[in-house]
A tleap script that builds the chain and sets N, CA, C and O, in Angstrom:
source leaprc.protein.ff14SB
mol = sequence {
  NMET THR THR SER LEU SER PHE SER ASP VAL
  SER VAL GLY ASP GLU LEU PRO PRO LEU ASP
  VAL PRO LEU THR ALA SER ILE ILE VAL GLY
  GLY ALA LEU ALA SER ARG ASP TYR THR PRO
  VAL HIE HIE ASP ARG ALA ALA ALA ASN ALA
  ALA GLY MET GLY ASP VAL PHE MET ASN ILE
  LEU THR THR ASN GLY TYR VAL GLY ARG TYR
  VAL THR ASP TRP ALA GLY THR ASP ALA GLN
  ILE LYS GLY LEU ALA ILE LYS LEU GLY THR
  PRO ASN LEU PRO GLY ASP THR MET LYS MET
  ARG GLY LYS VAL THR GLU ALA GLY ALA ASP
  GLY THR VAL VAL VAL GLU VAL VAL GLY LYS
  ASN SER TRP GLY ASN HIE VAL GLU GLY THR
  VAL THR VAL ALA LEU PRO VAL GLY CGLY
}
set mol.1.N position { 113.192 155.333 -50.356 }
set mol.1.CA position { 114.407 155.184 -51.134 }
set mol.1.C position { 115.593 155.366 -50.203 }
set mol.1.O position { 115.643 156.347 -49.463 }
set mol.2.N position { 116.537 154.457 -50.221 }
set mol.2.CA position { 117.679 154.538 -49.328 }
set mol.2.C position { 118.879 155.209 -49.971 }
set mol.2.O position { 119.789 155.633 -49.258 }
set mol.3.N position { 118.914 155.320 -51.268 }
set mol.3.CA position { 119.991 156.015 -51.955 }
set mol.3.C position { 119.415 157.218 -52.673 }
set mol.3.O position { 118.206 157.336 -52.867 }
set mol.4.N position { 120.320 158.111 -53.063 }
set mol.4.CA position { 119.885 159.321 -53.747 }
set mol.4.C position { 120.221 159.252 -55.219 }
set mol.4.O position { 121.216 158.653 -55.627 }
set mol.5.N position { 119.373 159.875 -55.998 }
set mol.5.CA position { 119.676 160.060 -57.410 }
set mol.5.C position { 120.736 161.134 -57.533 }
set mol.5.O position { 120.813 162.034 -56.697 }
set mol.6.N position { 121.548 161.047 -58.565 }
set mol.6.CA position { 122.420 162.163 -58.897 }
set mol.6.C position { 121.844 162.828 -60.142 }
set mol.6.O position { 121.003 162.256 -60.834 }
set mol.7.N position { 122.307 164.037 -60.413 }
set mol.7.CA position { 121.804 164.795 -61.544 }
set mol.7.C position { 121.971 164.013 -62.848 }
set mol.7.O position { 121.114 164.085 -63.728 }
set mol.8.N position { 123.064 163.272 -62.972 }
set mol.8.CA position { 123.317 162.518 -64.205 }
set mol.8.C position { 122.382 161.323 -64.381 }
set mol.8.O position { 122.319 160.745 -65.466 }
set mol.9.N position { 121.655 160.946 -63.327 }
set mol.9.CA position { 120.701 159.833 -63.397 }
set mol.9.C position { 119.355 160.242 -63.979 }
set mol.9.O position { 118.521 159.386 -64.275 }
set mol.10.N position { 119.136 161.545 -64.147 }
set mol.10.CA position { 117.805 162.063 -64.452 }
set mol.10.C position { 117.799 162.742 -65.814 }
set mol.10.O position { 118.752 163.428 -66.181 }
set mol.11.N position { 116.717 162.545 -66.558 }
set mol.11.CA position { 116.533 163.188 -67.860 }
set mol.11.C position { 115.150 163.816 -67.936 }
set mol.11.O position { 114.200 163.342 -67.313 }
set mol.12.N position { 115.055 164.889 -68.708 }
set mol.12.CA position { 113.744 165.483 -68.972 }
set mol.12.C position { 112.854 164.408 -69.591 }
set mol.12.O position { 113.277 163.685 -70.493 }
set mol.13.N position { 111.643 164.311 -69.109 }
set mol.13.CA position { 110.705 163.294 -69.578 }
set mol.13.C position { 110.590 162.098 -68.653 }
set mol.13.O position { 109.638 161.326 -68.762 }
set mol.14.N position { 111.550 161.928 -67.734 }
set mol.14.CA position { 111.468 160.820 -66.775 }
set mol.14.C position { 110.206 160.953 -65.941 }
set mol.14.O position { 109.853 162.044 -65.494 }
set mol.15.N position { 109.530 159.831 -65.738 }
set mol.15.CA position { 108.344 159.814 -64.891 }
set mol.15.C position { 108.702 159.257 -63.526 }
set mol.15.O position { 109.463 158.296 -63.415 }
set mol.16.N position { 108.150 159.865 -62.496 }
set mol.16.CA position { 108.345 159.374 -61.145 }
set mol.16.C position { 107.451 158.163 -60.920 }
set mol.16.O position { 106.405 158.039 -61.557 }
set mol.17.N position { 107.853 157.268 -60.019 }
set mol.17.CA position { 106.964 156.145 -59.688 }
set mol.17.C position { 105.654 156.675 -59.101 }
set mol.17.O position { 105.666 157.670 -58.376 }
set mol.18.N position { 104.546 156.040 -59.395 }
set mol.18.CA position { 103.272 156.510 -58.842 }
set mol.18.C position { 103.214 156.323 -57.331 }
set mol.18.O position { 103.829 155.413 -56.774 }
set mol.19.N position { 102.464 157.200 -56.687 }
set mol.19.CA position { 102.200 157.077 -55.252 }
set mol.19.C position { 100.705 157.246 -55.056 }
set mol.19.O position { 100.152 158.300 -55.369 }
set mol.20.N position { 100.052 156.223 -54.544 }
set mol.20.CA position { 98.626 156.282 -54.238 }
set mol.20.C position { 98.470 156.413 -52.726 }
set mol.20.O position { 98.938 155.567 -51.964 }
set mol.21.N position { 97.810 157.478 -52.309 }
set mol.21.CA position { 97.635 157.769 -50.888 }
set mol.21.C position { 96.175 157.532 -50.509 }
set mol.21.O position { 95.306 158.322 -50.879 }
set mol.22.N position { 95.895 156.447 -49.769 }
set mol.22.CA position { 94.523 156.245 -49.286 }
set mol.22.C position { 94.179 157.347 -48.282 }
set mol.22.O position { 94.937 157.604 -47.346 }
set mol.23.N position { 93.053 157.983 -48.483 }
set mol.23.CA position { 92.662 159.098 -47.632 }
set mol.23.C position { 91.720 158.622 -46.541 }
set mol.23.O position { 90.661 158.055 -46.813 }
set mol.24.N position { 92.119 158.858 -45.322 }
set mol.24.CA position { 91.298 158.509 -44.162 }
set mol.24.C position { 91.043 159.772 -43.352 }
set mol.24.O position { 91.763 160.762 -43.482 }
set mol.25.N position { 90.025 159.728 -42.525 }
set mol.25.CA position { 89.766 160.851 -41.628 }
set mol.25.C position { 90.967 161.080 -40.717 }
set mol.25.O position { 91.301 162.225 -40.413 }
set mol.26.N position { 91.614 160.012 -40.281 }
set mol.26.CA position { 92.779 160.154 -39.397 }
set mol.26.C position { 93.913 160.910 -40.072 }
set mol.26.O position { 94.542 161.766 -39.449 }
set mol.27.N position { 94.186 160.603 -41.345 }
set mol.27.CA position { 95.243 161.314 -42.078 }
set mol.27.C position { 94.872 162.783 -42.246 }
set mol.27.O position { 95.713 163.662 -42.058 }
set mol.28.N position { 93.630 163.051 -42.594 }
set mol.28.CA position { 93.193 164.426 -42.832 }
set mol.28.C position { 93.204 165.242 -41.541 }
set mol.28.O position { 93.733 166.353 -41.516 }
set mol.29.N position { 92.631 164.705 -40.484 }
set mol.29.CA position { 92.592 165.411 -39.203 }
set mol.29.C position { 94.014 165.527 -38.639 }
set mol.29.O position { 94.407 166.594 -38.167 }
set mol.30.N position { 94.775 164.448 -38.687 }
set mol.30.CA position { 96.147 164.477 -38.164 }
set mol.30.C position { 97.013 165.501 -38.875 }
set mol.30.O position { 97.798 166.200 -38.235 }
set mol.31.N position { 96.878 165.597 -40.197 }
set mol.31.CA position { 97.650 166.581 -40.956 }
set mol.31.C position { 97.286 168.006 -40.577 }
set mol.31.O position { 98.157 168.867 -40.450 }
set mol.32.N position { 96.000 168.246 -40.400 }
set mol.32.CA position { 95.563 169.590 -40.005 }
set mol.32.C position { 96.095 169.946 -38.622 }
set mol.32.O position { 96.609 171.045 -38.415 }
set mol.33.N position { 95.974 169.027 -37.688 }
set mol.33.CA position { 96.434 169.309 -36.330 }
set mol.33.C position { 97.957 169.438 -36.263 }
set mol.33.O position { 98.477 170.296 -35.549 }
set mol.34.N position { 98.667 168.592 -37.000 }
set mol.34.CA position { 100.131 168.656 -37.002 }
set mol.34.C position { 100.636 169.972 -37.576 }
set mol.34.O position { 101.693 170.459 -37.176 }
set mol.35.N position { 99.893 170.548 -38.507 }
set mol.35.CA position { 100.294 171.823 -39.105 }
set mol.35.C position { 99.634 173.017 -38.394 }
set mol.35.O position { 99.689 174.150 -38.873 }
set mol.36.N position { 99.011 172.736 -37.245 }
set mol.36.CA position { 98.361 173.759 -36.418 }
set mol.36.C position { 97.263 174.525 -37.156 }
set mol.36.O position { 97.041 175.713 -36.921 }
set mol.37.N position { 96.594 173.819 -38.040 }
set mol.37.CA position { 95.450 174.407 -38.745 }
set mol.37.C position { 94.197 173.911 -38.036 }
set mol.37.O position { 93.740 172.791 -38.266 }
set mol.38.N position { 93.653 174.750 -37.181 }
set mol.38.CA position { 92.505 174.360 -36.371 }
set mol.38.C position { 91.180 174.800 -36.996 }
set mol.38.O position { 90.157 174.853 -36.313 }
set mol.39.N position { 91.199 175.111 -38.283 }
set mol.39.CA position { 89.963 175.459 -38.976 }
set mol.39.C position { 89.009 174.269 -38.862 }
set mol.39.O position { 89.369 173.162 -39.262 }
set mol.40.N position { 87.815 174.468 -38.333 }
set mol.40.CA position { 86.926 173.336 -38.034 }
set mol.40.C position { 86.644 172.392 -39.201 }
set mol.40.O position { 86.477 171.193 -38.978 }
set mol.41.N position { 86.584 172.893 -40.447 }
set mol.41.CA position { 86.248 172.018 -41.570 }
set mol.41.C position { 87.292 170.925 -41.818 }
set mol.41.O position { 87.038 169.986 -42.572 }
set mol.42.N position { 88.457 171.044 -41.189 }
set mol.42.CA position { 89.519 170.045 -41.375 }
set mol.42.C position { 89.542 168.980 -40.275 }
set mol.42.O position { 90.295 168.010 -40.366 }
set mol.43.N position { 88.716 169.159 -39.236 }
set mol.43.CA position { 88.705 168.159 -38.165 }
set mol.43.C position { 87.330 167.893 -37.567 }
set mol.43.O position { 87.185 166.997 -36.735 }
set mol.44.N position { 86.331 168.646 -37.970 }
set mol.44.CA position { 84.992 168.517 -37.389 }
set mol.44.C position { 83.984 168.279 -38.516 }
set mol.44.O position { 83.703 169.173 -39.313 }
set mol.45.N position { 83.447 167.057 -38.566 }
set mol.45.CA position { 82.521 166.690 -39.647 }
set mol.45.C position { 81.301 167.606 -39.687 }
set mol.45.O position { 80.851 167.985 -40.768 }
set mol.46.N position { 80.767 167.963 -38.534 }
set mol.46.CA position { 79.585 168.833 -38.506 }
set mol.46.C position { 79.899 170.204 -39.116 }
set mol.46.O position { 79.070 170.772 -39.827 }
set mol.47.N position { 81.071 170.724 -38.843 }
set mol.47.CA position { 81.467 172.016 -39.425 }
set mol.47.C position { 81.650 171.886 -40.937 }
set mol.47.O position { 81.265 172.772 -41.699 }
set mol.48.N position { 82.240 170.775 -41.355 }
set mol.48.CA position { 82.408 170.544 -42.796 }
set mol.48.C position { 81.043 170.412 -43.473 }
set mol.48.O position { 80.834 170.952 -44.559 }
set mol.49.N position { 80.117 169.697 -42.836 }
set mol.49.CA position { 78.754 169.571 -43.379 }
set mol.49.C position { 78.078 170.931 -43.472 }
set mol.49.O position { 77.417 171.222 -44.469 }
set mol.50.N position { 78.232 171.760 -42.462 }
set mol.50.CA position { 77.622 173.092 -42.456 }
set mol.50.C position { 78.200 173.968 -43.575 }
set mol.50.O position { 77.540 174.888 -44.058 }
set mol.51.N position { 79.441 173.669 -43.978 }
set mol.51.CA position { 80.077 174.419 -45.072 }
set mol.51.C position { 79.752 173.818 -46.437 }
set mol.51.O position { 80.252 174.280 -47.462 }
set mol.52.N position { 78.903 172.775 -46.440 }
set mol.52.CA position { 78.471 172.172 -47.700 }
set mol.52.C position { 79.305 170.992 -48.158 }
set mol.52.O position { 79.136 170.520 -49.282 }
set mol.53.N position { 80.194 170.510 -47.321 }
set mol.53.CA position { 81.025 169.354 -47.664 }
set mol.53.C position { 80.472 168.100 -46.992 }
set mol.53.O position { 79.822 168.176 -45.950 }
set mol.54.N position { 80.740 166.947 -47.601 }
set mol.54.CA position { 80.244 165.689 -47.061 }
set mol.54.C position { 81.023 165.190 -45.856 }
set mol.54.O position { 80.537 164.340 -45.109 }
set mol.55.N position { 82.236 165.714 -45.662 }
set mol.55.CA position { 83.093 165.254 -44.568 }
set mol.55.C position { 84.229 166.259 -44.414 }
set mol.55.O position { 84.327 167.231 -45.164 }
set mol.56.N position { 85.084 166.004 -43.424 }
set mol.56.CA position { 86.282 166.830 -43.273 }
set mol.56.C position { 87.109 166.715 -44.549 }
set mol.56.O position { 87.018 165.718 -45.264 }
set mol.57.N position { 87.922 167.744 -44.836 }
set mol.57.CA position { 88.749 167.684 -46.041 }
set mol.57.C position { 90.153 168.194 -45.749 }
set mol.57.O position { 90.372 168.987 -44.833 }
set mol.58.N position { 91.093 167.717 -46.554 }
set mol.58.CA position { 92.513 167.966 -46.351 }
set mol.58.C position { 92.850 169.450 -46.502 }
set mol.58.O position { 92.334 170.134 -47.386 }
set mol.59.N position { 93.733 169.933 -45.614 }
set mol.59.CA position { 94.182 171.318 -45.711 }
set mol.59.C position { 95.388 171.417 -46.650 }
set mol.59.O position { 96.019 170.413 -46.980 }
set mol.60.N position { 95.689 172.635 -47.066 }
set mol.60.CA position { 96.753 172.852 -48.052 }
set mol.60.C position { 98.128 172.471 -47.508 }
set mol.60.O position { 98.982 172.013 -48.267 }
set mol.61.N position { 98.356 172.651 -46.211 }
set mol.61.CA position { 99.669 172.317 -45.659 }
set mol.61.C position { 99.943 170.817 -45.713 }
set mol.61.O position { 101.075 170.398 -45.956 }
set mol.62.N position { 98.915 170.013 -45.487 }
set mol.62.CA position { 99.082 168.566 -45.600 }
set mol.62.C position { 99.338 168.177 -47.048 }
set mol.62.O position { 100.206 167.351 -47.331 }
set mol.63.N position { 98.586 168.770 -47.961 }
set mol.63.CA position { 98.815 168.520 -49.385 }
set mol.63.C position { 100.239 168.900 -49.764 }
set mol.63.O position { 100.923 168.144 -50.454 }
set mol.64.N position { 100.683 170.055 -49.323 }
set mol.64.CA position { 102.039 170.522 -49.605 }
set mol.64.C position { 103.073 169.507 -49.107 }
set mol.64.O position { 104.064 169.233 -49.784 }
set mol.65.N position { 102.832 168.962 -47.932 }
set mol.65.CA position { 103.732 167.944 -47.386 }
set mol.65.C position { 103.768 166.687 -48.237 }
set mol.65.O position { 104.836 166.114 -48.454 }
set mol.66.N position { 102.615 166.256 -48.718 }
set mol.66.CA position { 102.585 165.077 -49.586 }
set mol.66.C position { 103.307 165.325 -50.904 }
set mol.66.O position { 103.984 164.430 -51.412 }
set mol.67.N position { 103.175 166.512 -51.460 }
set mol.67.CA position { 103.890 166.833 -52.702 }
set mol.67.C position { 105.399 166.767 -52.462 }
set mol.67.O position { 106.130 166.162 -53.246 }
set mol.68.N position { 105.856 167.385 -51.387 }
set mol.68.CA position { 107.280 167.329 -51.062 }
set mol.68.C position { 107.765 165.916 -50.808 }
set mol.68.O position { 108.830 165.527 -51.287 }
set mol.69.N position { 106.998 165.151 -50.063 }
set mol.69.CA position { 107.354 163.755 -49.789 }
set mol.69.C position { 107.459 162.952 -51.078 }
set mol.69.O position { 108.394 162.172 -51.257 }
set mol.70.N position { 106.503 163.146 -51.967 }
set mol.70.CA position { 106.480 162.401 -53.224 }
set mol.70.C position { 107.779 162.615 -53.999 }
set mol.70.O position { 108.382 161.659 -54.486 }
set mol.71.N position { 108.199 163.852 -54.108 }
set mol.71.CA position { 109.404 164.152 -54.881 }
set mol.71.C position { 110.660 163.694 -54.146 }
set mol.71.O position { 111.568 163.147 -54.772 }
set mol.72.N position { 110.732 163.904 -52.841 }
set mol.72.CA position { 111.945 163.503 -52.123 }
set mol.72.C position { 112.038 161.989 -51.962 }
set mol.72.O position { 113.146 161.458 -51.891 }
set mol.73.N position { 110.920 161.281 -51.903 }
set mol.73.CA position { 110.988 159.811 -51.905 }
set mol.73.C position { 111.646 159.317 -53.190 }
set mol.73.O position { 112.393 158.339 -53.173 }
set mol.74.N position { 111.371 159.986 -54.294 }
set mol.74.CA position { 111.968 159.626 -55.584 }
set mol.74.C position { 113.426 160.066 -55.648 }
set mol.74.O position { 114.288 159.291 -56.063 }
set mol.75.N position { 113.709 161.292 -55.244 }
set mol.75.CA position { 115.038 161.877 -55.417 }
set mol.75.C position { 116.055 161.357 -54.410 }
set mol.75.O position { 117.240 161.256 -54.728 }
set mol.76.N position { 115.615 161.031 -53.214 }
set mol.76.CA position { 116.522 160.486 -52.211 }
set mol.76.C position { 116.940 161.493 -51.154 }
set mol.76.O position { 116.570 162.667 -51.196 }
set mol.77.N position { 117.712 161.001 -50.217 }
set mol.77.CA position { 118.042 161.770 -49.019 }
set mol.77.C position { 119.026 162.910 -49.260 }
set mol.77.O position { 119.103 163.826 -48.440 }
set mol.78.N position { 119.768 162.885 -50.344 }
set mol.78.CA position { 120.726 163.965 -50.619 }
set mol.78.C position { 120.131 165.085 -51.463 }
set mol.78.O position { 120.818 166.065 -51.752 }
set mol.79.N position { 118.890 164.963 -51.855 }
set mol.79.CA position { 118.222 165.995 -52.646 }
set mol.79.C position { 117.744 167.117 -51.725 }
set mol.79.O position { 117.478 166.899 -50.543 }
set mol.80.N position { 117.641 168.313 -52.287 }
set mol.80.CA position { 117.119 169.467 -51.552 }
set mol.80.C position { 116.030 170.138 -52.369 }
set mol.80.O position { 116.224 170.467 -53.539 }
set mol.81.N position { 114.884 170.334 -51.737 }
set mol.81.CA position { 113.824 171.086 -52.403 }
set mol.81.C position { 114.221 172.559 -52.392 }
set mol.81.O position { 114.502 173.131 -51.338 }
set mol.82.N position { 114.240 173.157 -53.562 }
set mol.82.CA position { 114.597 174.574 -53.708 }
set mol.82.C position { 113.378 175.448 -53.962 }
set mol.82.O position { 113.426 176.658 -53.741 }
set mol.83.N position { 112.299 174.854 -54.417 }
set mol.83.CA position { 111.084 175.609 -54.665 }
set mol.83.C position { 109.903 174.674 -54.844 }
set mol.83.O position { 110.040 173.564 -55.360 }
set mol.84.N position { 108.755 175.137 -54.414 }
set mol.84.CA position { 107.542 174.339 -54.520 }
set mol.84.C position { 106.385 175.299 -54.748 }
set mol.84.O position { 106.178 176.227 -53.965 }
set mol.85.N position { 105.640 175.081 -55.808 }
set mol.85.CA position { 104.488 175.927 -56.111 }
set mol.85.C position { 103.322 175.019 -56.473 }
set mol.85.O position { 103.399 174.231 -57.416 }
set mol.86.N position { 102.233 175.142 -55.703 }
set mol.86.CA position { 101.068 174.291 -55.962 }
set mol.86.C position { 99.804 175.124 -56.010 }
set mol.86.O position { 99.744 176.238 -55.490 }
set mol.87.N position { 98.788 174.547 -56.655 }
set mol.87.CA position { 97.440 175.098 -56.561 }
set mol.87.C position { 96.493 173.939 -56.300 }
set mol.87.O position { 96.669 172.833 -56.811 }
set mol.88.N position { 95.488 174.224 -55.491 }
set mol.88.CA position { 94.511 173.204 -55.137 }
set mol.88.C position { 93.336 173.231 -56.098 }
set mol.88.O position { 92.978 174.269 -56.655 }
set mol.89.N position { 92.752 172.063 -56.273 }
set mol.89.CA position { 91.540 171.917 -57.068 }
set mol.89.C position { 90.458 171.293 -56.208 }
set mol.89.O position { 89.971 171.908 -55.260 }
set mol.90.N position { 90.088 170.069 -56.545 }
set mol.90.CA position { 89.019 169.380 -55.821 }
set mol.90.C position { 89.486 168.984 -54.425 }
set mol.90.O position { 90.680 168.762 -54.223 }
set mol.91.N position { 88.581 168.891 -53.463 }
set mol.91.CA position { 88.983 168.532 -52.104 }
set mol.91.C position { 89.323 167.046 -51.979 }
set mol.91.O position { 88.793 166.203 -52.702 }
set mol.92.N position { 90.216 166.755 -51.044 }
set mol.92.CA position { 90.515 165.374 -50.657 }
set mol.92.C position { 89.642 165.024 -49.462 }
set mol.92.O position { 89.721 165.668 -48.416 }
set mol.93.N position { 88.806 163.999 -49.622 }
set mol.93.CA position { 87.884 163.572 -48.570 }
set mol.93.C position { 88.188 162.140 -48.146 }
set mol.93.O position { 88.726 161.362 -48.934 }
set mol.94.N position { 87.851 161.788 -46.918 }
set mol.94.CA position { 88.043 160.407 -46.472 }
set mol.94.C position { 87.318 159.423 -47.391 }
set mol.94.O position { 86.240 159.709 -47.913 }
set mol.95.N position { 87.936 158.262 -47.572 }
set mol.95.CA position { 87.359 157.209 -48.396 }
set mol.95.C position { 87.813 157.248 -49.839 }
set mol.95.O position { 87.518 156.329 -50.603 }
set mol.96.N position { 88.523 158.288 -50.223 }
set mol.96.CA position { 89.029 158.423 -51.589 }
set mol.96.C position { 90.514 158.061 -51.600 }
set mol.96.O position { 91.067 157.675 -50.571 }
set mol.97.N position { 91.144 158.182 -52.739 }
set mol.97.CA position { 92.582 157.951 -52.887 }
set mol.97.C position { 93.157 159.098 -53.701 }
set mol.97.O position { 92.618 159.460 -54.747 }
set mol.98.N position { 94.258 159.669 -53.214 }
set mol.98.CA position { 94.968 160.672 -54.000 }
set mol.98.C position { 96.066 159.946 -54.772 }
set mol.98.O position { 96.962 159.345 -54.179 }
set mol.99.N position { 95.988 160.008 -56.094 }
set mol.99.CA position { 96.947 159.336 -56.969 }
set mol.99.C position { 97.942 160.361 -57.471 }
set mol.99.O position { 97.624 161.197 -58.317 }
set mol.100.N position { 99.154 160.285 -56.936 }
set mol.100.CA position { 100.183 161.259 -57.279 }
set mol.100.C position { 101.042 160.736 -58.426 }
set mol.100.O position { 101.483 159.587 -58.439 }
set mol.101.N position { 101.258 161.635 -59.390 }
set mol.101.CA position { 102.075 161.325 -60.551 }
set mol.101.C position { 102.980 162.517 -60.821 }
set mol.101.O position { 102.615 163.661 -60.547 }
set mol.102.N position { 104.165 162.240 -61.363 }
set mol.102.CA position { 105.093 163.323 -61.622 }
set mol.102.C position { 105.971 163.039 -62.819 }
set mol.102.O position { 106.141 161.893 -63.233 }
set mol.103.N position { 106.532 164.115 -63.371 }
set mol.103.CA position { 107.374 164.010 -64.547 }
set mol.103.C position { 108.408 165.128 -64.512 }
set mol.103.O position { 108.089 166.270 -64.180 }
set mol.104.N position { 109.648 164.792 -64.858 }
set mol.104.CA position { 110.710 165.791 -64.944 }
set mol.104.C position { 110.487 166.604 -66.216 }
set mol.104.O position { 110.411 166.054 -67.315 }
set mol.105.N position { 110.382 167.933 -66.047 }
set mol.105.CA position { 110.111 168.796 -67.201 }
set mol.105.C position { 111.277 169.710 -67.559 }
set mol.105.O position { 111.333 170.243 -68.667 }
set mol.106.N position { 112.199 169.891 -66.633 }
set mol.106.CA position { 113.365 170.743 -66.896 }
set mol.106.C position { 114.558 170.185 -66.141 }
set mol.106.O position { 114.414 169.562 -65.089 }
set mol.107.N position { 115.741 170.421 -66.701 }
set mol.107.CA position { 116.992 170.091 -66.026 }
set mol.107.C position { 117.955 171.243 -66.258 }
set mol.107.O position { 118.261 171.583 -67.401 }
set mol.108.N position { 118.433 171.846 -65.171 }
set mol.108.CA position { 119.335 172.985 -65.281 }
set mol.108.C position { 120.784 172.560 -65.158 }
set mol.108.O position { 121.091 171.509 -64.596 }
set mol.109.N position { 121.659 173.377 -65.682 }
set mol.109.CA position { 123.092 173.086 -65.622 }
set mol.109.C position { 123.617 173.117 -64.188 }
set mol.109.O position { 124.709 172.621 -63.913 }
set mol.110.N position { 122.840 173.699 -63.278 }
set mol.110.CA position { 123.266 173.812 -61.880 }
set mol.110.C position { 122.915 172.592 -61.032 }
set mol.110.O position { 123.109 172.606 -59.817 }
set mol.111.N position { 122.397 171.535 -61.665 }
set mol.111.CA position { 122.046 170.328 -60.924 }
set mol.111.C position { 120.620 170.318 -60.409 }
set mol.111.O position { 120.251 169.441 -59.628 }
set mol.112.N position { 119.813 171.278 -60.831 }
set mol.112.CA position { 118.411 171.276 -60.415 }
set mol.112.C position { 117.534 170.695 -61.507 }
set mol.112.O position { 117.838 170.794 -62.696 }
set mol.113.N position { 116.451 170.094 -61.081 }
set mol.113.CA position { 115.426 169.618 -62.002 }
set mol.113.C position { 114.083 170.145 -61.519 }
set mol.113.O position { 113.879 170.386 -60.329 }
set mol.114.N position { 113.181 170.315 -62.464 }
set mol.114.CA position { 111.812 170.711 -62.148 }
set mol.114.C position { 110.914 169.522 -62.421 }
set mol.114.O position { 110.963 168.920 -63.494 }
set mol.115.N position { 110.101 169.196 -61.445 }
set mol.115.CA position { 109.166 168.079 -61.551 }
set mol.115.C position { 107.752 168.641 -61.512 }
set mol.115.O position { 107.384 169.352 -60.577 }
set mol.116.N position { 106.962 168.319 -62.531 }
set mol.116.CA position { 105.537 168.643 -62.497 }
set mol.116.C position { 104.829 167.528 -61.761 }
set mol.116.O position { 105.049 166.348 -62.037 }
set mol.117.N position { 103.981 167.902 -60.827 }
set mol.117.CA position { 103.270 166.934 -59.993 }
set mol.117.C position { 101.774 167.178 -60.106 }
set mol.117.O position { 101.314 168.320 -60.115 }
set mol.118.N position { 101.018 166.078 -60.191 }
set mol.118.CA position { 99.563 166.126 -60.150 }
set mol.118.C position { 99.103 165.072 -59.144 }
set mol.118.O position { 99.580 163.937 -59.152 }
set mol.119.N position { 98.177 165.466 -58.288 }
set mol.119.CA position { 97.529 164.536 -57.366 }
set mol.119.C position { 96.050 164.514 -57.669 }
set mol.119.O position { 95.355 165.509 -57.463 }
set mol.120.N position { 95.559 163.381 -58.158 }
set mol.120.CA position { 94.147 163.267 -58.550 }
set mol.120.C position { 93.384 162.408 -57.546 }
set mol.120.O position { 93.930 161.495 -56.928 }
set mol.121.N position { 92.100 162.737 -57.410 }
set mol.121.CA position { 91.191 161.869 -56.665 }
set mol.121.C position { 89.985 161.594 -57.556 }
set mol.121.O position { 90.016 161.920 -58.743 }
set mol.122.N position { 88.946 161.015 -57.022 }
set mol.122.CA position { 87.808 160.627 -57.866 }
set mol.122.C position { 87.049 161.830 -58.439 }
set mol.122.O position { 86.275 161.671 -59.384 }
set mol.123.N position { 87.256 163.006 -57.893 }
set mol.123.CA position { 86.587 164.209 -58.395 }
set mol.123.C position { 87.391 164.902 -59.479 }
set mol.123.O position { 86.832 165.670 -60.261 }
set mol.124.N position { 88.690 164.650 -59.543 }
set mol.124.CA position { 89.560 165.340 -60.499 }
set mol.124.C position { 90.896 165.664 -59.862 }
set mol.124.O position { 91.357 164.952 -58.969 }
set mol.125.N position { 91.518 166.736 -60.322 }
set mol.125.CA position { 92.824 167.124 -59.797 }
set mol.125.C position { 92.675 167.815 -58.442 }
set mol.125.O position { 92.049 168.869 -58.331 }
set mol.126.N position { 93.257 167.204 -57.426 }
set mol.126.CA position { 93.289 167.822 -56.099 }
set mol.126.C position { 94.408 168.858 -56.040 }
set mol.126.O position { 94.227 169.945 -55.491 }
set mol.127.N position { 95.567 168.516 -56.609 }
set mol.127.CA position { 96.710 169.425 -56.562 }
set mol.127.C position { 97.479 169.329 -57.875 }
set mol.127.O position { 97.617 168.254 -58.458 }
set mol.128.N position { 97.968 170.466 -58.320 }
set mol.128.CA position { 98.867 170.547 -59.468 }
set mol.128.C position { 99.982 171.488 -59.071 }
set mol.128.O position { 99.755 172.456 -58.345 }
set mol.129.N position { 101.193 171.208 -59.547 }
set mol.129.CA position { 102.264 172.128 -59.227 }
set mol.129.C position { 103.604 171.681 -59.742 }
set mol.129.O position { 103.728 170.702 -60.477 }
set mol.130.N position { 104.614 172.436 -59.329 }
set mol.130.CA position { 105.983 172.118 -59.705 }
set mol.130.C position { 106.853 172.121 -58.461 }
set mol.130.O position { 106.622 172.871 -57.512 }
set mol.131.N position { 107.854 171.264 -58.497 }
set mol.131.CA position { 108.845 171.201 -57.430 }
set mol.131.C position { 110.213 171.313 -58.086 }
set mol.131.O position { 110.545 170.545 -58.988 }
set mol.132.N position { 110.997 172.270 -57.629 }
set mol.132.CA position { 112.374 172.394 -58.082 }
set mol.132.C position { 113.247 171.730 -57.036 }
set mol.132.O position { 113.187 172.076 -55.856 }
set mol.133.N position { 114.054 170.784 -57.465 }
set mol.133.CA position { 114.854 170.016 -56.530 }
set mol.133.C position { 116.301 169.978 -57.023 }
set mol.133.O position { 116.569 169.755 -58.203 }
set mol.134.N position { 117.228 170.203 -56.083 }
set mol.134.CA position { 118.652 170.129 -56.397 }
set mol.134.C position { 119.127 168.713 -56.109 }
set mol.134.O position { 118.903 168.172 -55.026 }
set mol.135.N position { 119.781 168.131 -57.089 }
set mol.135.CA position { 120.324 166.778 -56.955 }
set mol.135.C position { 121.847 166.864 -56.904 }
set mol.135.O position { 122.440 167.786 -57.463 }
set mol.136.N position { 122.475 165.904 -56.233 }
set mol.136.CA position { 123.936 165.877 -56.237 }
set mol.136.C position { 124.465 165.758 -57.659 }
set mol.136.O position { 123.914 165.012 -58.469 }
set mol.137.N position { 125.514 166.479 -57.961 }
set mol.137.CA position { 126.140 166.418 -59.278 }
set mol.137.C position { 127.257 165.380 -59.197 }
set mol.137.O position { 128.144 165.465 -58.348 }
set mol.138.N position { 127.193 164.398 -60.100 }
set mol.138.CA position { 128.201 163.327 -60.104 }
set mol.138.C position { 127.781 162.177 -59.214 }
set mol.138.O position { 126.676 162.147 -58.673 }
set mol.139.N position { 128.707 161.223 -59.078 }
set mol.139.CA position { 128.584 160.080 -58.203 }
set mol.139.C position { 127.360 159.330 -58.249 }
set mol.139.O position { 127.210 158.348 -57.522 }
savepdb mol mol.pdb
quit
């Protein structure tokens, strides 16, 4: 998005555009390494197999980044994330797709909105949470 939403552009109940993230080993391993998470199950298939998983799986920091990206792609460059709270569910594995969906659930008089976000894959909900984002007031 090249422009930003303003607070007056948004209403409770608005749905964010969907974002489907194809999951590859490169995305999963790259996210773990970029966030300095060297836990073997996030970059070493044999370690993930030994832990009972079929392949490497996404770490929470990468998931957190995707949640933030999803909301800021919608809100625009002038928005500021003020709070983010997530919980993980099913793992994200290569070959799947994380389908991110969101909805505005609150709007404060201070120009902030709360967006509920869910990221699902073929196993169920990978991530659920809320993002509080400040939008420009006016204009």
